[in-house]
Structure formats: structure tokens, C-alpha cells
mmCIF file of the N, C-alpha and C atoms, coordinates in Angstrom:
data_MODEL
# 
_entry.id   MODEL 
# 
loop_
_atom_site.group_PDB 
_atom_site.id 
_atom_site.type_symbol 
_atom_site.label_atom_id 
_atom_site.label_alt_id 
_atom_site.label_comp_id 
_atom_site.label_asym_id 
_atom_site.label_entity_id 
_atom_site.label_seq_id 
_atom_site.pdbx_PDB_ins_code 
_atom_site.Cartn_x 
_atom_site.Cartn_y 
_atom_site.Cartn_z 
_atom_site.occupancy 
_atom_site.B_iso_or_equiv 
_atom_site.pdbx_formal_charge 
_atom_site.auth_seq_id 
_atom_site.auth_comp_id 
_atom_site.auth_asym_id 
_atom_site.auth_atom_id 
_atom_site.pdbx_PDB_model_num 
ATOM 1   N N  . MET A 1 1  ? -239.798 -19.723 -96.196 1.00 0.00 ? 1  MET A N  1 
ATOM 2   C CA . MET A 1 1  ? -239.591 -19.416 -94.674 1.00 0.00 ? 1  MET A CA 1 
ATOM 3   C C  . MET A 1 1  ? -239.058 -17.933 -94.601 1.00 0.00 ? 1  MET A C  1 
ATOM 4   N N  . LYS A 1 2  ? -239.501 -17.195 -93.493 1.00 0.00 ? 2  LYS A N  1 
ATOM 5   C CA . LYS A 1 2  ? -239.164 -15.911 -93.223 1.00 0.00 ? 2  LYS A CA 1 
ATOM 6   C C  . LYS A 1 2  ? -237.783 -15.718 -92.629 1.00 0.00 ? 2  LYS A C  1 
ATOM 7   N N  . PRO A 1 3  ? -236.934 -14.793 -93.016 1.00 0.00 ? 3  PRO A N  1 
ATOM 8   C CA . PRO A 1 3  ? -235.743 -14.745 -92.260 1.00 0.00 ? 3  PRO A CA 1 
ATOM 9   C C  . PRO A 1 3  ? -235.711 -14.335 -90.803 1.00 0.00 ? 3  PRO A C  1 
ATOM 10  N N  . ILE A 1 4  ? -234.663 -14.744 -90.121 1.00 0.00 ? 4  ILE A N  1 
ATOM 11  C CA . ILE A 1 4  ? -234.551 -14.708 -88.730 1.00 0.00 ? 4  ILE A CA 1 
ATOM 12  C C  . ILE A 1 4  ? -233.531 -13.603 -88.206 1.00 0.00 ? 4  ILE A C  1 
ATOM 13  N N  . TYR A 1 5  ? -234.146 -12.652 -87.621 1.00 0.00 ? 5  TYR A N  1 
ATOM 14  C CA . TYR A 1 5  ? -233.135 -11.512 -87.145 1.00 0.00 ? 5  TYR A CA 1 
ATOM 15  C C  . TYR A 1 5  ? -232.729 -11.549 -85.821 1.00 0.00 ? 5  TYR A C  1 
ATOM 16  N N  . ILE A 1 6  ? -231.574 -11.166 -85.480 1.00 0.00 ? 6  ILE A N  1 
ATOM 17  C CA . ILE A 1 6  ? -231.016 -11.108 -84.105 1.00 0.00 ? 6  ILE A CA 1 
ATOM 18  C C  . ILE A 1 6  ? -230.890 -9.640  -83.622 1.00 0.00 ? 6  ILE A C  1 
ATOM 19  N N  . LYS A 1 7  ? -231.638 -9.083  -82.768 1.00 0.00 ? 7  LYS A N  1 
ATOM 20  C CA . LYS A 1 7  ? -231.788 -7.637  -82.320 1.00 0.00 ? 7  LYS A CA 1 
ATOM 21  C C  . LYS A 1 7  ? -230.614 -7.587  -81.486 1.00 0.00 ? 7  LYS A C  1 
ATOM 22  N N  . LYS A 1 8  ? -229.872 -6.425  -81.480 1.00 0.00 ? 8  LYS A N  1 
ATOM 23  C CA . LYS A 1 8  ? -228.665 -6.187  -80.548 1.00 0.00 ? 8  LYS A CA 1 
ATOM 24  C C  . LYS A 1 8  ? -229.087 -4.901  -79.450 1.00 0.00 ? 8  LYS A C  1 
ATOM 25  N N  . GLU A 1 9  ? -230.242 -4.654  -79.526 1.00 0.00 ? 9  GLU A N  1 
ATOM 26  C CA . GLU A 1 9  ? -230.599 -3.551  -78.564 1.00 0.00 ? 9  GLU A CA 1 
ATOM 27  C C  . GLU A 1 9  ? -230.778 -4.101  -76.991 1.00 0.00 ? 9  GLU A C  1 
ATOM 28  N N  . VAL A 1 10 ? -230.591 -5.180  -76.870 1.00 0.00 ? 10 VAL A N  1 
ATOM 29  C CA . VAL A 1 10 ? -230.472 -5.824  -75.368 1.00 0.00 ? 10 VAL A CA 1 
ATOM 30  C C  . VAL A 1 10 ? -229.075 -5.520  -74.675 1.00 0.00 ? 10 VAL A C  1 
ATOM 31  N N  . ALA A 1 11 ? -229.268 -5.163  -73.471 1.00 0.00 ? 11 ALA A N  1 
ATOM 32  C CA . ALA A 1 11 ? -227.957 -4.935  -72.716 1.00 0.00 ? 11 ALA A CA 1 
ATOM 33  C C  . ALA A 1 11 ? -228.423 -4.707  -71.240 1.00 0.00 ? 11 ALA A C  1 
ATOM 34  N N  . LEU A 1 12 ? -227.503 -5.377  -70.241 1.00 0.00 ? 12 LEU A N  1 
ATOM 35  C CA . LEU A 1 12 ? -227.984 -5.364  -69.000 1.00 0.00 ? 12 LEU A CA 1 
ATOM 36  C C  . LEU A 1 12 ? -227.846 -3.832  -68.407 1.00 0.00 ? 12 LEU A C  1 
ATOM 37  N N  . LYS A 1 13 ? -227.057 -2.954  -69.073 1.00 0.00 ? 13 LYS A N  1 
ATOM 38  C CA . LYS A 1 13 ? -227.113 -1.563  -68.641 1.00 0.00 ? 13 LYS A CA 1 
ATOM 39  C C  . LYS A 1 13 ? -228.352 -0.800  -68.812 1.00 0.00 ? 13 LYS A C  1 
ATOM 40  N N  . LYS A 1 14 ? -229.215 -1.521  -69.756 1.00 0.00 ? 14 LYS A N  1 
ATOM 41  C CA . LYS A 1 14 ? -230.441 -0.880  -70.247 1.00 0.00 ? 14 LYS A CA 1 
ATOM 42  C C  . LYS A 1 14 ? -231.743 -1.212  -69.216 1.00 0.00 ? 14 LYS A C  1 
ATOM 43  N N  . VAL A 1 15 ? -231.413 -2.415  -68.303 1.00 0.00 ? 15 VAL A N  1 
ATOM 44  C CA . VAL A 1 15 ? -232.443 -2.677  -67.424 1.00 0.00 ? 15 VAL A CA 1 
ATOM 45  C C  . VAL A 1 15 ? -232.628 -1.781  -66.368 1.00 0.00 ? 15 VAL A C  1 
ATOM 46  N N  . SER A 1 16 ? -233.877 -1.267  -66.177 1.00 0.00 ? 16 SER A N  1 
ATOM 47  C CA . SER A 1 16 ? -234.398 -0.528  -65.309 1.00 0.00 ? 16 SER A CA 1 
ATOM 48  C C  . SER A 1 16 ? -233.985 -0.620  -63.849 1.00 0.00 ? 16 SER A C  1 
ATOM 49  N N  . VAL A 1 17 ? -233.459 0.343   -63.037 1.00 0.00 ? 17 VAL A N  1 
ATOM 50  C CA . VAL A 1 17 ? -233.353 0.070   -61.555 1.00 0.00 ? 17 VAL A CA 1 
ATOM 51  C C  . VAL A 1 17 ? -234.416 -0.601  -60.974 1.00 0.00 ? 17 VAL A C  1 
ATOM 52  N N  . LYS A 1 18 ? -235.617 -0.454  -61.324 1.00 0.00 ? 18 LYS A N  1 
ATOM 53  C CA . LYS A 1 18 ? -236.785 -1.214  -60.753 1.00 0.00 ? 18 LYS A CA 1 
ATOM 54  C C  . LYS A 1 18 ? -236.633 -2.695  -60.922 1.00 0.00 ? 18 LYS A C  1 
ATOM 55  N N  . TYR A 1 19 ? -236.157 -3.069  -62.170 1.00 0.00 ? 19 TYR A N  1 
ATOM 56  C CA . TYR A 1 19 ? -236.254 -4.463  -62.386 1.00 0.00 ? 19 TYR A CA 1 
ATOM 57  C C  . TYR A 1 19 ? -234.802 -5.125  -62.024 1.00 0.00 ? 19 TYR A C  1 
ATOM 58  N N  . ASN A 1 20 ? -233.817 -4.318  -61.525 1.00 0.00 ? 20 ASN A N  1 
ATOM 59  C CA . ASN A 1 20 ? -232.420 -4.809  -61.311 1.00 0.00 ? 20 ASN A CA 1 
ATOM 60  C C  . ASN A 1 20 ? -232.613 -5.894  -60.055 1.00 0.00 ? 20 ASN A C  1 
ATOM 61  N N  . PRO A 1 21 ? -233.415 -5.841  -59.029 1.00 0.00 ? 21 PRO A N  1 
ATOM 62  C CA . PRO A 1 21 ? -233.321 -6.718  -58.050 1.00 0.00 ? 21 PRO A CA 1 
ATOM 63  C C  . PRO A 1 21 ? -233.877 -8.123  -58.549 1.00 0.00 ? 21 PRO A C  1 
ATOM 64  N N  . ILE A 1 22 ? -234.812 -8.152  -59.372 1.00 0.00 ? 22 ILE A N  1 
ATOM 65  C CA . ILE A 1 22 ? -235.314 -9.344  -59.919 1.00 0.00 ? 22 ILE A CA 1 
ATOM 66  C C  . ILE A 1 22 ? -234.225 -10.155 -60.873 1.00 0.00 ? 22 ILE A C  1 
ATOM 67  N N  . VAL A 1 23 ? -233.600 -9.303  -61.642 1.00 0.00 ? 23 VAL A N  1 
ATOM 68  C CA . VAL A 1 23 ? -232.675 -9.904  -62.505 1.00 0.00 ? 23 VAL A CA 1 
ATOM 69  C C  . VAL A 1 23 ? -231.482 -10.419 -61.712 1.00 0.00 ? 23 VAL A C  1 
ATOM 70  N N  . LYS A 1 24 ? -231.043 -9.828  -60.686 1.00 0.00 ? 24 LYS A N  1 
ATOM 71  C CA . LYS A 1 24 ? -229.971 -10.232 -59.843 1.00 0.00 ? 24 LYS A CA 1 
ATOM 72  C C  . LYS A 1 24 ? -230.474 -11.484 -59.231 1.00 0.00 ? 24 LYS A C  1 
ATOM 73  N N  . ASP A 1 25 ? -231.543 -11.713 -58.628 1.00 0.00 ? 25 ASP A N  1 
ATOM 74  C CA . ASP A 1 25 ? -232.227 -12.806 -57.957 1.00 0.00 ? 25 ASP A CA 1 
ATOM 75  C C  . ASP A 1 25 ? -232.246 -13.854 -58.897 1.00 0.00 ? 25 ASP A C  1 
ATOM 76  N N  . VAL A 1 26 ? -232.667 -13.606 -60.034 1.00 0.00 ? 26 VAL A N  1 
ATOM 77  C CA . VAL A 1 26 ? -232.774 -14.859 -61.002 1.00 0.00 ? 26 VAL A CA 1 
ATOM 78  C C  . VAL A 1 26 ? -231.310 -15.256 -61.379 1.00 0.00 ? 26 VAL A C  1 
ATOM 79  N N  . LYS A 1 27 ? -230.470 -14.469 -61.599 1.00 0.00 ? 27 LYS A N  1 
ATOM 80  C CA . LYS A 1 27 ? -229.092 -14.865 -61.921 1.00 0.00 ? 27 LYS A CA 1 
ATOM 81  C C  . LYS A 1 27 ? -228.465 -15.703 -60.751 1.00 0.00 ? 27 LYS A C  1 
ATOM 82  N N  . SER A 1 28 ? -228.691 -15.308 -59.597 1.00 0.00 ? 28 SER A N  1 
ATOM 83  C CA . SER A 1 28 ? -228.102 -15.878 -58.470 1.00 0.00 ? 28 SER A CA 1 
ATOM 84  C C  . SER A 1 28 ? -228.692 -17.231 -58.230 1.00 0.00 ? 28 SER A C  1 
ATOM 85  N N  . GLU A 1 29 ? -229.859 -17.429 -58.551 1.00 0.00 ? 29 GLU A N  1 
ATOM 86  C CA . GLU A 1 29 ? -230.664 -18.739 -58.410 1.00 0.00 ? 29 GLU A CA 1 
ATOM 87  C C  . GLU A 1 29 ? -230.037 -19.671 -59.567 1.00 0.00 ? 29 GLU A C  1 
ATOM 88  N N  . LEU A 1 30 ? -230.014 -19.001 -60.714 1.00 0.00 ? 30 LEU A N  1 
ATOM 89  C CA . LEU A 1 30 ? -229.390 -20.092 -61.811 1.00 0.00 ? 30 LEU A CA 1 
ATOM 90  C C  . LEU A 1 30 ? -227.946 -20.292 -61.639 1.00 0.00 ? 30 LEU A C  1 
ATOM 91  N N  . LEU A 1 31 ? -227.113 -19.451 -61.156 1.00 0.00 ? 31 LEU A N  1 
ATOM 92  C CA . LEU A 1 31 ? -225.780 -19.882 -60.933 1.00 0.00 ? 31 LEU A CA 1 
ATOM 93  C C  . LEU A 1 31 ? -225.476 -20.936 -60.033 1.00 0.00 ? 31 LEU A C  1 
ATOM 94  N N  . LYS A 1 32 ? -226.575 -21.417 -59.278 1.00 0.00 ? 32 LYS A N  1 
ATOM 95  C CA . LYS A 1 32 ? -226.539 -22.600 -58.401 1.00 0.00 ? 32 LYS A CA 1 
ATOM 96  C C  . LYS A 1 32 ? -226.396 -24.005 -59.269 1.00 0.00 ? 32 LYS A C  1 
ATOM 97  N N  . PHE A 1 33 ? -226.702 -23.730 -60.621 1.00 0.00 ? 33 PHE A N  1 
ATOM 98  C CA . PHE A 1 33 ? -226.674 -24.736 -61.354 1.00 0.00 ? 33 PHE A CA 1 
ATOM 99  C C  . PHE A 1 33 ? -225.668 -24.558 -62.643 1.00 0.00 ? 33 PHE A C  1 
ATOM 100 N N  . SER A 1 34 ? -224.629 -23.722 -62.350 1.00 0.00 ? 34 SER A N  1 
ATOM 101 C CA . SER A 1 34 ? -223.794 -23.241 -63.429 1.00 0.00 ? 34 SER A CA 1 
ATOM 102 C C  . SER A 1 34 ? -223.115 -24.413 -64.018 1.00 0.00 ? 34 SER A C  1 
ATOM 103 N N  . ASP A 1 35 ? -222.824 -25.574 -63.575 1.00 0.00 ? 35 ASP A N  1 
ATOM 104 C CA . ASP A 1 35 ? -222.112 -26.618 -63.822 1.00 0.00 ? 35 ASP A CA 1 
ATOM 105 C C  . ASP A 1 35 ? -223.023 -27.109 -65.045 1.00 0.00 ? 35 ASP A C  1 
ATOM 106 N N  . LYS A 1 36 ? -224.369 -26.934 -65.144 1.00 0.00 ? 36 LYS A N  1 
ATOM 107 C CA . LYS A 1 36 ? -225.283 -27.562 -65.990 1.00 0.00 ? 36 LYS A CA 1 
ATOM 108 C C  . LYS A 1 36 ? -225.579 -26.683 -67.085 1.00 0.00 ? 36 LYS A C  1 
ATOM 109 N N  . ILE A 1 37 ? -225.445 -25.330 -66.852 1.00 0.00 ? 37 ILE A N  1 
ATOM 110 C CA . ILE A 1 37 ? -225.792 -24.258 -67.833 1.00 0.00 ? 37 ILE A CA 1 
ATOM 111 C C  . ILE A 1 37 ? -224.993 -23.993 -68.945 1.00 0.00 ? 37 ILE A C  1 
ATOM 112 N N  . HIS A 1 38 ? -225.217 -23.902 -70.074 1.00 0.00 ? 38 HIS A N  1 
ATOM 113 C CA . HIS A 1 38 ? -224.348 -23.479 -71.210 1.00 0.00 ? 38 HIS A CA 1 
ATOM 114 C C  . HIS A 1 38 ? -224.615 -21.895 -71.281 1.00 0.00 ? 38 HIS A C  1 
ATOM 115 N N  . SER A 1 39 ? -225.574 -21.414 -71.179 1.00 0.00 ? 39 SER A N  1 
ATOM 116 C CA . SER A 1 39 ? -225.836 -19.853 -71.462 1.00 0.00 ? 39 SER A CA 1 
ATOM 117 C C  . SER A 1 39 ? -227.328 -19.420 -70.937 1.00 0.00 ? 39 SER A C  1 
ATOM 118 N N  . ILE A 1 40 ? -227.407 -18.312 -70.674 1.00 0.00 ? 40 ILE A N  1 
ATOM 119 C CA . ILE A 1 40 ? -228.571 -17.621 -70.298 1.00 0.00 ? 40 ILE A CA 1 
ATOM 120 C C  . ILE A 1 40 ? -228.869 -16.384 -70.901 1.00 0.00 ? 40 ILE A C  1 
ATOM 121 N N  . TYR A 1 41 ? -230.002 -16.224 -71.466 1.00 0.00 ? 41 TYR A N  1 
ATOM 122 C CA . TYR A 1 41 ? -230.288 -15.046 -72.332 1.00 0.00 ? 41 TYR A CA 1 
ATOM 123 C C  . TYR A 1 41 ? -231.674 -14.184 -71.832 1.00 0.00 ? 41 TYR A C  1 
ATOM 124 N N  . LEU A 1 42 ? -231.345 -13.137 -71.666 1.00 0.00 ? 42 LEU A N  1 
ATOM 125 C CA . LEU A 1 42 ? -232.370 -12.190 -71.065 1.00 0.00 ? 42 LEU A CA 1 
ATOM 126 C C  . LEU A 1 42 ? -232.774 -11.468 -72.402 1.00 0.00 ? 42 LEU A C  1 
ATOM 127 N N  . TYR A 1 43 ? -234.238 -11.245 -72.567 1.00 0.00 ? 43 TYR A N  1 
ATOM 128 C CA . TYR A 1 43 ? -234.709 -10.695 -73.693 1.00 0.00 ? 43 TYR A CA 1 
ATOM 129 C C  . TYR A 1 43 ? -235.994 -9.980  -73.463 1.00 0.00 ? 43 TYR A C  1 
ATOM 130 N N  . GLY A 1 44 ? -236.515 -9.261  -74.298 1.00 0.00 ? 44 GLY A N  1 
ATOM 131 C CA . GLY A 1 44 ? -237.915 -8.751  -74.081 1.00 0.00 ? 44 GLY A CA 1 
ATOM 132 C C  . GLY A 1 44 ? -237.588 -7.158  -73.662 1.00 0.00 ? 44 GLY A C  1 
ATOM 133 N N  . SER A 1 45 ? -238.849 -6.706  -73.048 1.00 0.00 ? 45 SER A N  1 
ATOM 134 C CA . SER A 1 45 ? -238.905 -5.291  -72.736 1.00 0.00 ? 45 SER A CA 1 
ATOM 135 C C  . SER A 1 45 ? -238.105 -4.743  -71.691 1.00 0.00 ? 45 SER A C  1 
ATOM 136 N N  . VAL A 1 46 ? -237.743 -5.766  -70.568 1.00 0.00 ? 46 VAL A N  1 
ATOM 137 C CA . VAL A 1 46 ? -236.999 -5.475  -69.343 1.00 0.00 ? 46 VAL A CA 1 
ATOM 138 C C  . VAL A 1 46 ? -235.579 -5.251  -69.936 1.00 0.00 ? 46 VAL A C  1 
ATOM 139 N N  . ALA A 1 47 ? -235.100 -6.401  -70.884 1.00 0.00 ? 47 ALA A N  1 
ATOM 140 C CA . ALA A 1 47 ? -233.867 -6.251  -71.455 1.00 0.00 ? 47 ALA A CA 1 
ATOM 141 C C  . ALA A 1 47 ? -233.539 -5.075  -72.072 1.00 0.00 ? 47 ALA A C  1 
ATOM 142 N N  . THR A 1 48 ? -234.471 -4.630  -72.845 1.00 0.00 ? 48 THR A N  1 
ATOM 143 C CA . THR A 1 48 ? -234.334 -3.503  -73.798 1.00 0.00 ? 48 THR A CA 1 
ATOM 144 C C  . THR A 1 48 ? -234.496 -1.976  -73.032 1.00 0.00 ? 48 THR A C  1 
ATOM 145 N N  . GLY A 1 49 ? -235.067 -1.997  -71.883 1.00 0.00 ? 49 GLY A N  1 
ATOM 146 C CA . GLY A 1 49 ? -235.189 -0.969  -71.248 1.00 0.00 ? 49 GLY A CA 1 
ATOM 147 C C  . GLY A 1 49 ? -236.511 -0.189  -71.387 1.00 0.00 ? 49 GLY A C  1 
ATOM 148 N N  . LYS A 1 50 ? -237.457 -1.087  -72.139 1.00 0.00 ? 50 LYS A N  1 
ATOM 149 C CA . LYS A 1 50 ? -238.878 -0.576  -72.494 1.00 0.00 ? 50 LYS A CA 1 
ATOM 150 C C  . LYS A 1 50 ? -239.910 -1.273  -71.468 1.00 0.00 ? 50 LYS A C  1 
ATOM 151 N N  . ALA A 1 51 ? -239.454 -1.685  -70.538 1.00 0.00 ? 51 ALA A N  1 
ATOM 152 C CA . ALA A 1 51 ? -240.489 -2.365  -69.666 1.00 0.00 ? 51 ALA A CA 1 
ATOM 153 C C  . ALA A 1 51 ? -241.516 -1.233  -68.982 1.00 0.00 ? 51 ALA A C  1 
ATOM 154 N N  . LYS A 1 52 ? -242.818 -1.804  -69.018 1.00 0.00 ? 52 LYS A N  1 
ATOM 155 C CA . LYS A 1 52 ? -243.782 -0.968  -68.508 1.00 0.00 ? 52 LYS A CA 1 
ATOM 156 C C  . LYS A 1 52 ? -244.350 -1.630  -67.267 1.00 0.00 ? 52 LYS A C  1 
ATOM 157 N N  . SER A 1 53 ? -244.328 -0.975  -66.094 1.00 0.00 ? 53 SER A N  1 
ATOM 158 C CA . SER A 1 53 ? -244.945 -1.571  -64.918 1.00 0.00 ? 53 SER A CA 1 
ATOM 159 C C  . SER A 1 53 ? -246.404 -1.388  -64.770 1.00 0.00 ? 53 SER A C  1 
ATOM 160 N N  . PRO A 1 54 ? -247.287 -2.151  -64.473 1.00 0.00 ? 54 PRO A N  1 
ATOM 161 C CA . PRO A 1 54 ? -246.929 -3.608  -63.840 1.00 0.00 ? 54 PRO A CA 1 
ATOM 162 C C  . PRO A 1 54 ? -247.148 -4.637  -64.772 1.00 0.00 ? 54 PRO A C  1 
ATOM 163 N N  . THR A 1 55 ? -247.219 -4.370  -66.013 1.00 0.00 ? 55 THR A N  1 
ATOM 164 C CA . THR A 1 55 ? -247.465 -5.520  -67.060 1.00 0.00 ? 55 THR A CA 1 
ATOM 165 C C  . THR A 1 55 ? -246.103 -6.144  -67.645 1.00 0.00 ? 55 THR A C  1 
ATOM 166 N N  . SER A 1 56 ? -245.135 -5.649  -67.649 1.00 0.00 ? 56 SER A N  1 
ATOM 167 C CA . SER A 1 56 ? -243.889 -6.427  -68.087 1.00 0.00 ? 56 SER A CA 1 
ATOM 168 C C  . SER A 1 56 ? -243.467 -7.472  -67.069 1.00 0.00 ? 56 SER A C  1 
ATOM 169 N N  . ASP A 1 57 ? -242.918 -8.510  -67.794 1.00 0.00 ? 57 ASP A N  1 
ATOM 170 C CA . ASP A 1 57 ? -242.300 -9.592  -67.114 1.00 0.00 ? 57 ASP A CA 1 
ATOM 171 C C  . ASP A 1 57 ? -240.893 -9.811  -67.488 1.00 0.00 ? 57 ASP A C  1 
ATOM 172 N N  . LEU A 1 58 ? -240.273 -10.759 -66.768 1.00 0.00 ? 58 LEU A N  1 
ATOM 173 C CA . LEU A 1 58 ? -238.969 -11.109 -67.175 1.00 0.00 ? 58 LEU A CA 1 
ATOM 174 C C  . LEU A 1 58 ? -238.807 -12.192 -68.094 1.00 0.00 ? 58 LEU A C  1 
ATOM 175 N N  . ASP A 1 59 ? -238.297 -11.974 -69.324 1.00 0.00 ? 59 ASP A N  1 
ATOM 176 C CA . ASP A 1 59 ? -238.177 -12.988 -70.388 1.00 0.00 ? 59 ASP A CA 1 
ATOM 177 C C  . ASP A 1 59 ? -236.658 -13.593 -70.440 1.00 0.00 ? 59 ASP A C  1 
ATOM 178 N N  . ILE A 1 60 ? -236.697 -14.901 -70.140 1.00 0.00 ? 60 ILE A N  1 
ATOM 179 C CA . ILE A 1 60 ? -235.285 -15.553 -70.173 1.00 0.00 ? 60 ILE A CA 1 
ATOM 180 C C  . ILE A 1 60 ? -235.279 -16.894 -70.771 1.00 0.00 ? 60 ILE A C  1 
ATOM 181 N N  . VAL A 1 61 ? -234.092 -17.260 -71.354 1.00 0.00 ? 61 VAL A N  1 
ATOM 182 C CA . VAL A 1 61 ? -234.049 -18.597 -71.994 1.00 0.00 ? 61 VAL A CA 1 
ATOM 183 C C  . VAL A 1 61 ? -232.717 -19.168 -71.290 1.00 0.00 ? 61 VAL A C  1 
ATOM 184 N N  . VAL A 1 62 ? -232.760 -20.312 -70.885 1.00 0.00 ? 62 VAL A N  1 
ATOM 185 C CA . VAL A 1 62 ? -231.607 -21.098 -70.291 1.00 0.00 ? 62 VAL A CA 1 
ATOM 186 C C  . VAL A 1 62 ? -231.286 -22.219 -71.169 1.00 0.00 ? 62 VAL A C  1 
ATOM 187 N N  . VAL A 1 63 ? -230.078 -22.240 -71.660 1.00 0.00 ? 63 VAL A N  1 
ATOM 188 C CA . VAL A 1 63 ? -229.699 -23.313 -72.452 1.00 0.00 ? 63 VAL A CA 1 
ATOM 189 C C  . VAL A 1 63 ? -228.808 -24.295 -71.530 1.00 0.00 ? 63 VAL A C  1 
ATOM 190 N N  . LEU A 1 64 ? -229.154 -25.541 -71.561 1.00 0.00 ? 64 LEU A N  1 
ATOM 191 C CA . LEU A 1 64 ? -228.475 -26.453 -70.916 1.00 0.00 ? 64 LEU A CA 1 
ATOM 192 C C  . LEU A 1 64 ? -227.398 -27.132 -71.644 1.00 0.00 ? 64 LEU A C  1 
ATOM 193 N N  . LYS A 1 65 ? -226.254 -27.531 -71.009 1.00 0.00 ? 65 LYS A N  1 
ATOM 194 C CA . LYS A 1 65 ? -225.081 -28.252 -71.618 1.00 0.00 ? 65 LYS A CA 1 
ATOM 195 C C  . LYS A 1 65 ? -225.528 -29.680 -71.984 1.00 0.00 ? 65 LYS A C  1 
ATOM 196 N N  . ALA A 1 66 ? -226.408 -30.263 -71.610 1.00 0.00 ? 66 ALA A N  1 
ATOM 197 C CA . ALA A 1 66 ? -226.992 -31.552 -71.966 1.00 0.00 ? 66 ALA A CA 1 
ATOM 198 C C  . ALA A 1 66 ? -228.283 -31.688 -71.532 1.00 0.00 ? 66 ALA A C  1 
ATOM 199 N N  . LYS A 1 67 ? -228.982 -32.822 -71.978 1.00 0.00 ? 67 LYS A N  1 
ATOM 200 C CA . LYS A 1 67 ? -230.222 -33.107 -71.985 1.00 0.00 ? 67 LYS A CA 1 
ATOM 201 C C  . LYS A 1 67 ? -230.485 -33.547 -70.369 1.00 0.00 ? 67 LYS A C  1 
ATOM 202 N N  . PRO A 1 68 ? -231.596 -32.951 -69.669 1.00 0.00 ? 68 PRO A N  1 
ATOM 203 C CA . PRO A 1 68 ? -231.767 -33.198 -68.363 1.00 0.00 ? 68 PRO A CA 1 
ATOM 204 C C  . PRO A 1 68 ? -231.809 -34.801 -68.077 1.00 0.00 ? 68 PRO A C  1 
ATOM 205 N N  . SER A 1 69 ? -231.125 -35.214 -67.090 1.00 0.00 ? 69 SER A N  1 
ATOM 206 C CA . SER A 1 69 ? -231.477 -36.686 -66.854 1.00 0.00 ? 69 SER A CA 1 
ATOM 207 C C  . SER A 1 69 ? -232.698 -37.087 -66.080 1.00 0.00 ? 69 SER A C  1 
ATOM 208 N N  . THR A 1 70 ? -233.334 -36.001 -65.481 1.00 0.00 ? 70 THR A N  1 
ATOM 209 C CA . THR A 1 70 ? -234.482 -36.126 -64.887 1.00 0.00 ? 70 THR A CA 1 
ATOM 210 C C  . THR A 1 70 ? -235.603 -35.186 -65.382 1.00 0.00 ? 70 THR A C  1 
ATOM 211 N N  . LYS A 1 71 ? -236.861 -35.540 -65.061 1.00 0.00 ? 71 LYS A N  1 
ATOM 212 C CA . LYS A 1 71 ? -238.026 -34.541 -65.394 1.00 0.00 ? 71 LYS A CA 1 
ATOM 213 C C  . LYS A 1 71 ? -237.571 -33.210 -64.654 1.00 0.00 ? 71 LYS A C  1 
ATOM 214 N N  . LEU A 1 72 ? -237.855 -32.092 -65.488 1.00 0.00 ? 72 LEU A N  1 
ATOM 215 C CA . LEU A 1 72 ? -237.785 -30.765 -64.998 1.00 0.00 ? 72 LEU A CA 1 
ATOM 216 C C  . LEU A 1 72 ? -239.167 -30.376 -64.563 1.00 0.00 ? 72 LEU A C  1 
ATOM 217 N N  . LYS A 1 73 ? -239.346 -29.746 -63.333 1.00 0.00 ? 73 LYS A N  1 
ATOM 218 C CA . LYS A 1 73 ? -240.655 -29.073 -62.931 1.00 0.00 ? 73 LYS A CA 1 
ATOM 219 C C  . LYS A 1 73 ? -240.447 -27.699 -62.955 1.00 0.00 ? 73 LYS A C  1 
ATOM 220 N N  . ALA A 1 74 ? -241.693 -26.972 -63.514 1.00 0.00 ? 74 ALA A N  1 
ATOM 221 C CA . ALA A 1 74 ? -241.776 -25.533 -63.700 1.00 0.00 ? 74 ALA A CA 1 
ATOM 222 C C  . ALA A 1 74 ? -241.849 -24.909 -62.279 1.00 0.00 ? 74 ALA A C  1 
# 
């Protein structure tokens, strides 16, 4: 198995002004479920300040505190 590396180049302060509104909107929507969320991870080009418009997207992972009791819809 290959080693797994954790990169520390991600920071909210690196998010471009152009992407701040969408990051804030996503955060706001997710906070509605804060009692069910363990953690939220932002990664990828937006989180590292290397996003290229219009091809970059927002990469996030949401870790729940428990297995969902119902089917989740995308």
C-alpha cells in the first residue's frame, strides 16, 4: 500500500474573494444540520487558492456524527 499524506496548504484565508460567497452559502446551509455534523472539510483548488475560473469547483466532505436514519438524496 502506498503511504497517505495530509497536505497542510489548505486555509480559509487562501480562498479567493471570487469563491467566498459560495463557501459562505454552503457553510450556512450545512450549519442548519450542525447537530448531525461531526466535521466539514474543504479541499482542492478553491481551498488552496489555486482555483481557475470557470473550471474549478468546490470540494467538500461532510462527516456525520452517526449513520443517517433515512436515505440521503443528492
